[in-house]
N, C-alpha and C positions, 0 to 999 in steps of 0.2 A: 504494500500500500504506500503511495507517495506521502511525502511529508505534508501534513495539513497546511493549507495556505494561510490559515488564521493563526499560526505560530503557537506560542506557549500560553497565551492568555485566554484560551478557550472561547467562551460565548462572546465576550466583548470584541475580540479580534474578528470572530466570524461575522458578527453584526456589522463591523466596520467594513469588511470586504464586501458584504452584501450591499451596503449603502453605496459604495464606490461603483460597483457593477451596475446597480440600479440607475445611478445618475448617468453613466455612460450609455446604457441601453435607451433610456428615455430621450437623450439628446439625439442619438442615431435614428430612432424611430420617428421622432417628431420631424426631423429633417427629411426622412424618406417620404412621409406623408406630404410634406410641403413640395417635394419633388414629384409627387403623383406616382410613387412606386406602388401604392395600394391605398385604399380608403382608410384602412386600419390594420393594426398588427399587435401581437402580444408575444413577448419573449419571456422565457422562464429558464433559469440557470440553477444548477444544483450539483450535488455530489452524493456519495453513498449515505450521508446523514440526512439528506433531504434537500429542500429548496434553499438556495442562497439568496436569490434575487429574482424579481419579476418586474416587468414594466410594460405598459401598453401606450398606444398613441392612436390618434385619429378616431374614426367611428367605424362600425361594422358595415356601413354602406355610405355612399357619397351624399345621400339625403341628409339635410341639416338636422332633421329630428331623429336620426338614427343614434342609438346609444353607443358609448365608447366600449371597446372590448375589455373583458376582464378574464380572470383565470377560468371562468366557467362558460365563456362563449364557446359555442360549438362551431368547429371549422371543418370544411370538407378536406380531409387529409390526403386525398388523391393517392399518389403512389406510396405514401407511407403505409397504406394498406398492405403493400407487399411485404414489408418487414415486421410491422406490428402484429398483423393477423396471420398472413400466409406463411411467412418464414418461421414465425414462432410455432405455429401449428405443425409444420413439417419437422422442426427440430424436436418437438415433443414426441412425435411419432417415430422419429429415428431413435430417440432415447429408449423408447418402449420396444424396439426391435420390430416395429410394424412396417417401417420403410428402411430400405437399404439404399444409401446414397449412390452406390455404384451398380445398382440393379437397373436393367432397362425399364423404361417407362411402360413398356408393353407387359411387364410382369403384373402391373397394377391396372393397366388400361389395355386389355387385350385387343379392343376394337380401335385403338389409336394406330392406324395403319397408313402406309404410304411409302414412297421411295426413300430409303435411308433411315426411316424412323426406328427401325429395329436396333440401331446403334445408339440412340439417344438414351442417356441415363438420367436419373433424378438429379445427379450432380450437375449435369449439363444445363438442366432447366434453371437451377439455382444460380449458376454462373453466367446465365444468358449466353451460353455457347452451344445451344441446341441446333442451330441452323435455321430456326424459325425467324420469320421477318419481325420487325419491330411492332407493327400493327397493320391491320387492314381496315379501311373505313366501311365495314360491313353494315353499319347503320344507314348507309346511303342505298344499300340494296334492299334491306328489309328492316322493319321495326318489330317484328315478331320475336318474342323472347326465345322460343325453341329454335327458330331458324338461325338467329344470330349465334346461339350456343353451338349449333351444328356446324356453322361456317367456321367458327373459331376452332372447334375441335378438329375439323377436317383440313385445316390449313397445311399446305405442303411445305416442306423445307425449301429454303431458297439458296442454301449453301451447304457445304460439307460440314458434318457434325464436328465441332471443336475447331473449326478453321479460324474463327475469330469471335470476339465478343460483340454482340449486337443486342442492346438492351431491348427486351421484348415483353410487351404486355401479353402477347399470345402465349409465350412460354409460361408466364405467371398464371394465366388462365388454366393451362394444362396441369400445372402443379396443384392448383386449387382442386381440379378434378380428382387428382390422386388423393389429396387430403380427404375429400368427401367419400371417395370409394373405400379407402382404407378404414376410416373412422366410422363410417355409417351415419354420419351427421352432415347436415348442410353446413356450409362454411360459416354463416352467421351464427348458427346455433352452436357450432364447435367453439368459435371464438368466445361467445358469451359464457359458455360453461367452463371452458378450460383455461381461459386467459383473463377475461374481464371479471368474472365473479371471484376467483381467488385473490385478485389484486384490488378488488373493490373499485373497479373502473366503471363507475355508474354513469359516466358521461361519454362513453366511447362505445359506438354501436354502428351497425348498418341500418339504413332506412329509419332515421329518427322519427318518432311520432309527431303528429300535428301539434300536440301540446308543447313541444319544445321548439317550434318553428321560430318563435320570437327571439330565441337565443342563438339561432344559426346565422352566421355571416353569409350574406348572399354572394354568389359567384358571378357568372357572366350573363349578359343580356343575350338571350337566344330566342329569336322570333319563332322558330319552329317548335319551341316548347312553351310558348305563351309569355315570353318576356324574361324578367329577371329570375334566374334559377336560385331557389332558396329551399333548403331542406331536402333537396333531391341531388343525387350525385352529379357532378359537373361532367364527368367523362361520359361521352355518348354511348359507347358500347356497354359500359356498366349500367347506365340508365335503362337501356332497352333490355338488359338482362334481368331487370327487376330491382336494380339498386344494390344487388349483392354480387360481387365479383372478386376474384383473387387479386386483381391488379389495381382496383380502385373501388370506392364505395364506403369506406369507413369514415365516420365522423368522430371527432373527439375534441377534448378541451386541453388547455395547457396544464391544468391541475392533474388530469389523468395521465397525460404523456410524461409528466414529471415523475409520477409513481412508477410508470413502466421503466423509465430510464434509471431510476434509483434501484429498482429490482435488478436490472442488468448489471449495475455497478456493484451490487451486493452478491453477485454470483448466482443470481436466479431466484432469490427468495426475498419476500417482503412481508413483515409483520406475521411471521409464522407460516406463510403460504409459500410453498416452493413451486415455481413454474418451470424452471429449467435447472439442470445441474451445471456447476461451474465449468466442467470439462466440455459440456455441450456448447456453452457460450464461446469458449475458446475455439472449438472446432469451427463454429459458424462465423467467427469474426476475424480470423487471420487471413492474410493474403493467400489465395488459393495458388496462384502462380504469377508473381510480379512481373515476369518476363512476357506474360500474355495479356494481362489486364489488371486494373485496380479494383478487382472484385473479390469479396469473400463470398460465403454461401448466403445468397440473398442480399446481404449488406454490401455497401460500397466502402472502399477504403480511400484514404487520401493518396494522391499521387506522390511518388518518390522521385528524387532527382535522377535515379538510374533507369527510370522508365522512359522508353522511347515514345510512347503515345501520350496524348493529352485529351482526355475526355471530360475533364472538369470534375471538381468535388467542392463546390462553393460552400457547402455546409462546414467544411474543415478550415476554410480560410487559408492563411499561409502559416499558421502557428500550431495547429493541433498536431500531436505526435503521430508517428507511423503506427502506433497501436490503436489509433482511433478508428471508429467505423460509424457510418451514418447513412442518410438517404435524404432525398428531396421529393417533393410532390409538386405536380404541375400547377396546382392552384396557388402556390406560394408558401408551402410548408417545408420545414426541414428539421431534422434531428441529427445531432452529432454527439457521440459519446467517446470520451478519451480516458481509458482506464489508467494510463500512465499518470495523468494529472488528477484522477478521481473526479471527473468533471463531465457534466452534460450541458449542452446548449440547444434549446428548442426555440424555433421561430415559427409562428403561425400567422398567416396573412391570407387575404383573398385578392391577390395581385391580378387575377383575371377579371376583376370587376372594374369597369364594365366590359372589357375586352381582353382576350388573351394576348393581343399584340402589344405587350408591355414587358420588356425584358429587364427592367430596372432591379428586379428582385435579386438577380445574381450578385450584383455589387453589394447590396444590403446584407445578404446572407454572410458573405465573407467578412464584411466590416463588423457585423455583430459578433461573430466568433472571434475575430482577431482582437477586438476590444476587450472581450471577456478574458481571453487567455493572457493578454498583456497585463491585466490587473492581477490575475492569479500568479503569474510568474514574477511580477514585481514584488508581490507580497511574500513570496517564498524566498526572494533574494536570489532567484536563479536567472541566468541569461536564457531567453527563449531559444530552444534548440530543437526544432521539429525533426531534425534528421537523426536524433538519438534513437537507438533501438528500443 
């Protein structure tokens, strides 16, 4: 465990570092709102002891009467669904011996057939190296739930298995099918029972009920779906799948994601509930093959100087260590966890409101993380050294 950033004076020093981080976050988020990066955002920072700092800015919508975000605002987490729900479910089933990472997908989905698919393993899906395309706009062909599911399931490989990493929503969909087939539970029911309930994540769910709509940050203006999307998943394929998909569909709050991140830093347990074993977290969060990509199993890693490729990992900024792992979501969400520093940084926003054609979130993500790590490192009296093993 790293040296605590709050030094020898315990609670007083921890409170001081929390105030310093909060001030930095508030300044950055206010400026981002002023720059129209998003209508509103909320950041929460913590460690294995819990939350250190939190700050919000703006409003959950551009409308003047919209409320400011807080730690209980519900955000469309977009691709954070892949790591919070789908990867965690897969990791649990691997622990239980119900899924073998190196088994062919066809062991679990015998009807998943097509040229080259017999060579695709569960590990390939988690590493986005299956040969499947990134996505297909099947929602433009049909809006029927069963038809879209069939099209996703039947998607052919577009390259040789293991040839290169191509981040794939379709691969995540197939992984979700494995989770459902092996567990015998629908993905949303599995997540609720085996992840959300043990961790008391009462604000993290698929398809939030109408009673929570006022707390949901709206996403994009979509004329084909009746205007401003609110309380329904932003991703079109996930929406027409009924709102529950392995690649997108999860909604959650800063409060709940902080609990999830704390659990990860505590080796898979929180308040007496064990969700994962420490060795499972280690297996799923190390570089799988740094010469090939900056991916772990399901999770993304920060790029290292010795890597020839550059796919971006804005959630890590320039300062998180190489032990860190994280992910981003298209709607403007991100999570970064740095075990070396015993630190997590979560940023939640709706940067796609009113349009997805707004790239400013990338700079904000990196700035938020770098500001937090700078405070932590200064408090520890350490020179920031992201290249340390």
